[in-house]
MIPADO-459960 format. One record per residue: residue in three letters; z negated, y, x of N, C-alpha, C, O, CB in turn. Coordinates in steps of 0.001 Angstrom, whole numbers, plus 500000, padded with zeros to 6 digits. Glycine has a CB too. Layout:
AlaZYXZYXZYXZYXZYX...
% end
This chain:
Unk500000498805500827500000500000500000500000501256500869500776502180500627498790499999499060Unk499136501290501875499051502449502761500351502627503544500791503753503773497862502302503727Unk500963501515503953502229501566504687503324502153503796504132502954504267502634500151505185Unk503364501770502521504362502295501600504215503804501409505208504531501385504258501587500257Unk502972504272501275502739505711501124503191506464502365503803507528502267501255505994500848Unk502888505908503535503305506539504790504823506570504886505398507585505279502708505794506001Unk505472505478504535506936505416504574507548506433503621508522507099503970507427504003504222Unk506986506560502416507485507548501453507310508969501969508196509807501803506768507394500114Unk506162509240502597505899510576503139506881510900504258507395512016504328504449510679503654Unk507145509933505135508101510150506224509493510386505658510185511309506089508113508947507193Unk509913509572504705511234509744504085511340511105503416512372511769503511511501508629503057Unk510287511517502747510280512833502094510404513950503117511131514917502890508998513019501269Unk509705513831504240509790514852505290511182514907505898511694515992506175508759514581506383Unk511796513756506109513154513726506662514116514390505690514958515187506104513601512271506960Unk514006514075504408514868514676503401514663516180503348515634516931503255514605514057502030Unk513442516624503404513156518056503359513766518760504556514292519865504422511646518304503311Unk513703518137505729514296518749506910515805518860506753516384519886507111513948517945508166Unk516458517821506225517906517826506078518358518907505102519439519474505261518394516459505610Unk517535519197504090517928520199503104517922521604503684518518522509503100517007520138501905Unk517270521807504812517203523129505406518227523351506492518037524212507351515853523364505954Unk519322522586506474520342522680507515521621523275506950522120522848505909520622521300508128Unk522140524270507658523404524897507277524324524934508495523897525249509606523171526334506712Unk525579524611508266526598524758509304527210526146509112527611526514508008527701523608509225Unk527274526906510201527827528257510147529212528226510776529360527958511969526898529288510877Unk530214528500509965531594528507510446531770529593511500531071530606511493532583528721509276Unk532705529366512392532970530287513500533262531718513024532932532682513716534143529774514321Unk533875531852511856534264533178511345533075534014510872533226535212510630535243533019510202Unk531898533402510737530692534144510327529511533811511242528361533799510802530330533820508856Unk529799533546512497528746533119513427527665534173513626526575533856514103529353532770514764Unk527952535425513265526933536476513381525756536242512431524720536895512558527556537843513100Unk525909535326511492524819535014510558523839533977511113522784533751510521525395534513509248Unk524171533353512228523326532278512776521903532729513077520949532097512621523947531731514039Unk521745533798513827520399534247514213519583534678512998518433534257512867520491535406515212Unk520138535508512098519333535875510912518974534676510029517904534666509421520087536898510076Unk519849533664509947519522532456509183518364531709509832517464531226509144520752531534509073Unk518391531616511155517288530966511873515977531702511622514920531080511513517583530909513386Unk516048533022511530514847533813511266514308533562509857513143533847509579515144535301511455Unk515146533033508972514724532650507613514264531192507571514110530607506499515878532866506608Unk514047530613508763513607529220508893514624528217508365514256527177507818512302529029508171Unk515886528532508528516960527615508167517518527055509468517854527801510388518082528329507309Unk517611525741509531518176525098510725519686525333510711520365525001509739517838523550510768Unk520201525905511791521615526269511879522321525371512885521829525128513987521777527753512275Unk523481524889512477524356524140513374525656524926513481526226525340512471524607522664512859Unk526115525126514699527379525828514925528391524855515523528066524102516441527177527059515862Unk529617524871515002530664524042515619530932524509517046530634525645517416531972524093514783Unk531496523610517825531901523978519174533006525030519087533819524985518164532379522730519976Unk533053525973520026534126526983519993535505526313519987535799525448520812534007527942521209Unk536325526729519049537682526198518939537790524814518329538881524244518298538294526169520268Unk536689524256517843536718522911517249537601522905516005537542523829515194535285522436516892Unk538403521882515856539311521765514714538514521492513435537470520839513459540353520639514955Unk539037522012512317538365521821511030538141520345510709537087519975510193539177522468509919Unk539133519498511014539011518071510721537810517468511463537079516643510915540311517328511110Unk537620517892512713536497517386513497535163517922512970534163517205512943536670517762514971Unk535163519185512553533947519776511963533563519005510700532395518682510484534164521291511632Unk534559518721509881534316518012508622533689516651508885532691516299508257535624517847507831Unk534256515893509794533763514538510053532452514518510839531588513680510581534810513750510804Unk532300515430511790531148515388512684529924516112512126528798515645512301531520515985514007Unk530132517242511460529008518093511076528730518196509581527588518435509189529236519437511596Unk529725518026508754529568518419507359529131517374506339528678517768505265530798518946506921Unk529231516084506592528778515174505531527342515481505107526427515542505929528882513716506000Unk527178515672503796525866515933503179525220517228503664523994517334503691524931514779503457Unk526025518202504044525495519484504499526220520625503793527197520427503072525632519622506032Unk525696521828504033526266523055503470526878523853504611526303523949505695525182523900502706Unk528049524422504357528691525306505331528840526697504721529151526840503539530079524744505771Unk528613527715505542528895529095505146530194529482505823530343529308507032527720530080505535Unk531144530011505042532469530306505578533167531410504804532841531684503649533322529061505569Unk534130532036505461535057532953504793536341532214504407537201532768503723535384534166505707Unk536462530959504852537674530171504638537378528885503864537506527791504414538328529835505980Unk536988529003502608536610527798501858537758526804501688537526525603501556536089528190500499Unk538984527298501691540130526401501503540222525353502610540777524274502401541425527208501450Unk539679525669503784539707524724504900538846523490504644539054522453505274539245525411506166Unk537887523589503731536918522505503518536913521962502099536398520872501851535541522982503860Unk537476522704501178537394522375499751537937520986499408537316520262498630538142523406498956Unk539077520608499970539676519306499642538821518123500076538991517013499572541033519195500282Unk537911518355501002537075517274501524535656517290500939534856516398501220537003517369503038Unk535355518290500139533982518480499655533463517306498847532315516898499026533902519723498821Unk534280516755497962533780515668497118533626514371497892532661513641497665534708515451495941Unk534536514063498791534440512793499516533373512806500608532830511754500944535777512454500128Unk533061513980501169532035514084502210530735514732501702529815514972502483532579514886503385Unk530666515010500403529491515654499804529139516952500541528006517151500978528285514693499823Unk530128517812500662529979519082501373529680520190500371530351520316499346531257519416502194Unk528676520978500678528414522189499925529044523354500673528912523459501893526886522409499714Unk529722524221499950530402525362500568529823526650499986529805526838498769531952525292500339Unk529354527527500860528985528881500443530088529784500949530253529984502152527560529321500996Unk530841530326500000532011531146500284531612532625500286531194533166499262533135530878499247Unk531747533264501443531410534692501551532660535561501653532568536739501999530512534934502768Unk533825534993501357535088535729501513535245536885500536536009537814500801536244534789501345Unk534542536847499420534661537923498417533732539103498704533824540138498044534361537373497026Unk532842538955499682531941540053500030532704541107500813533479540776501711530730539540500846Unk532492542362500483533175543453501181532651543632502600533352544146503471533017544753500406Unk531404543202502825530747543463504097529860542281504469529045541831503664529920544766504030Unk530023541780505689529130540758506232528208541474507210528652541986508237529929539574506933Unk526943541502506885525957542229507689525795541551509052525400540386509106524590542301506952Unk526092542255510162525958541658511497524560541811512102524289541258513168526967542275512426Unk523675542549511443522370542838512037521485541591512065521615540699511227521670543960511261Unk520595541552513037519693540408513143518357540673512452517542539760512319519459540061514606Unk518124541900512015516874542244511332517195542640509895518068543470509643516122543400512073Unk516470542028508957516653542312507522518128542254507115518659543182506505516075543695507177Unk518760541165507462520186540983507204520431540821505701519907539899505077520728539756507978Unk521224541714505134521478541717503685522315540518503240522100539976502156522182543007503280Unk523259540111504067524080538960503714523234537688503685523349536883502761525246538807504704Unk522390537511504694521531536324504748520514536345503604520188535296503048520802536243506113Unk520013537525503250519106537623502102519827537167500837519242536467500010518579539077501934Unk521098537559500678521883537146499515522080535628499527521946534974498493523253537871499494Unk522398535072500697522576533624500824521275532901500483521272531950499702523039533254502252Unk520188533351501063518888532725500830518508532760499354518049531757498809517812533416501661Unk518694533893498712518391534014497283519279533097496444518819532502495470518562535466496825Unk520553532986496826521475532119496085521103530648496249521214529869495302522917532350496553Unk520663530267497447520222528886497678519085528542496730519048527453496157519776528684499150Unk518166529471496571517027529250495669517484529284494211517145528395493431515928530312495908Unk518248530305493848518692530464492459519472529255491957519276528818490823519546531708492327Unk520351528716492790521196527598492376520656526239492833521294525205492636522594527792492914Unk519450526263493455518783525031493888519704524163494756519801522952494558518311524232492667Unk520371524797495712521406524130496490520890522999497370521613522031497608522101525128497340Unk519655523099497857519153522036498733519090520694498011519145519647498656517768522402499267Unk518979520707496707518806519445495977520121518837495490520122517726494961517898519664494797Unk521218519532495655522506519014495163523046517987496153523133518252497352523538520173494958Unk523400516837495649523827515730496506525305515383496326525692514226496485522981514507496223Unk526121516365496001527566516150495886528256517455496237527600518483496407527970515666494446Unk529576517418496347530333518594496750530228519732495747530192519515494536531774518230496949Unk530181520955496279530170522139495429530687523327496236530763523288497464528739522420494875Unk531040524381495504531358525654496128530608526741495379530611526786494148532894525923496129Unk529975527604496131529292528762495570529948529986496187529849530212497394527733528726495846Unk530618530774495356531284531982495825530367533168495565530001533450494424532666532177495126Unk530003533856496639529108535006496526529905536272496248530998536468496778528272535173497806Unk529329537130495401529948538410495045528937539534495259527734539352495073530453538396493567Unk529448540689495651528588541841495929527709542231494740526583542693494921529437543023496335Unk528224542045493529527476542447492337526406541436491926525712541635490928528428542659491191Unk526272540338492705525258539330492408525679538304491378524917537385491079524025539994491943Unk526882538439490824527381537479489833528133536368490566529360536288490523528310538181488778Unk527361535516491236527930534442492037528502533354491130528042533164490004526869533851492985Unk529505532649491633530176531622490847529956530260491509530324530040492663531697531933490707Unk529344529353490739529070527996491221530018527021490539530242527092489331527588527595490959Unk530571526106491338531442525074490774531190523763491489531205523703492718532934525476490884Unk530956522704490709530829521365491278532209520889491668533183521122490952530157520376490280Unk532289520222492802533568519676493269533432518156493313532890517584494260533967520257494688Unk533933517532492275533884516071492188535310515558492123536247516289491802533055515593490945Unk535441514296492432536788513695492489537413513603491165538541513123491047536748512345493090
% end
């Protein structure tokens, strides 16, 4: 009984850690440091890494922030990729302190409960706060 409780607690901790991981696409890499400051684990692709390699190596069961959602959308359902699309934002805040873009991302993650979604989706962020969420299933 005690072993089962310990195993469940460990599994829960591993799952919780995985939910706090975001892949930051090269086109918005300025968001990496402010995301880390929000206690979000950030993974960055290697410089110049091909999208196909990013998809297979980094994205299964993870969320990516990008300005180029079309590069990942076709693979979202088969790899269970969550996409946060920032292409509709007029301004991506480059500052490392009180970053407005990261605050918007963080609030959207909470509002749409993104850490708990276990299938492909796209969340398109808009300056007016009227974000658009769509499940991407086969």
